[in-house]
N, C-alpha and C positions, 0 to 999 in steps of 0.2 A: 434706612434712613431713607428716607426720597427727595426728591428734587434733580435739578434736572440732568446732573452728574452724578448722579448716586451710581450708573454701568460705568462712571471709571476706576471703579477700583476692580471692578469684577474683570480685565481687557484684564490681556495674555500680558505677561512683562514684557517682552520683545517689540510688544505693539505700544506697549505706557512708551518702551526706549523710545520706540522707533518717530513719535508724535511729541515728547520732548523734546528731541532731536534739532526739531522746525523752532524753536522757542529763545526767542533774544533773548537774552540774560535778565532783565528787567523784567520778561512776562513768565519766566520760568520761577521765578523766588517769588512773582505774585503766584504762582501754581502753587509752592512747596508752602505759602503761610495761609492758601484757603484750608485748610485741615489740617490735624494730627497728625492723623494718620501716614499724610502725600509730603509732611516735612521728615519723619519718620522715613520713608523711603528716597528723596530728593541729597539728604545731609547725612550718605555715605559714605561711607568708599566705595562702593560696586556703584555710586552713580557718577564720581568723579569723574568719566569720562559725558554724563550730559555735559554736565558745567564747561568743560575742554571744548564738546564742541556749540555750547552757547557762547563762549564767548568769543571761540577762533573764527564765528560771525560778524564780528563786530572790528569792520575794517579798521587797520591804524591802532591800534589794542594795544597797548605796551603788552608783554607778559605778566602772568600773578607773580605777584612781588612773592618772593618763600618766605616771609615769614606771615603770609595769609593765604585761607586753601583759598575755591573755586569759591563754594559761600560765600564766604567775606568780603571778597576783591568784589563780584557786585554787587554784595550791599553798598560797601562802599561807593562803586563809581556811581548808582543805577537809582539810592535810597536817599531822603531830605531826615531819615534816622539810621543809626547803622549798627547793627544789631553786637552789641558787644557777642550778647552767649551767643552767638552763634558755633555749629556743632564744628570743637575740634577732632571730632572725628574723622572728616573727609580729606 
């Protein structure tokens, strides 16, 4: 596939993780929604630290409730339509 972000998926994982660590929670959620591949990458337990870093960048934000994972919490906080099907894997 061609497009402006076509090389994003060829980026080494550590660089991709570093880029994601500079996104705020809302932008990280929007990135996850851009493609199935990004969704599959960002909705895994291995990506939990990315979400935690994004949430930590928001001043005075309460900790993620124990009955939600970080992507679900981001959806609750930053979206008008919450995705109830956000992976419970995270």
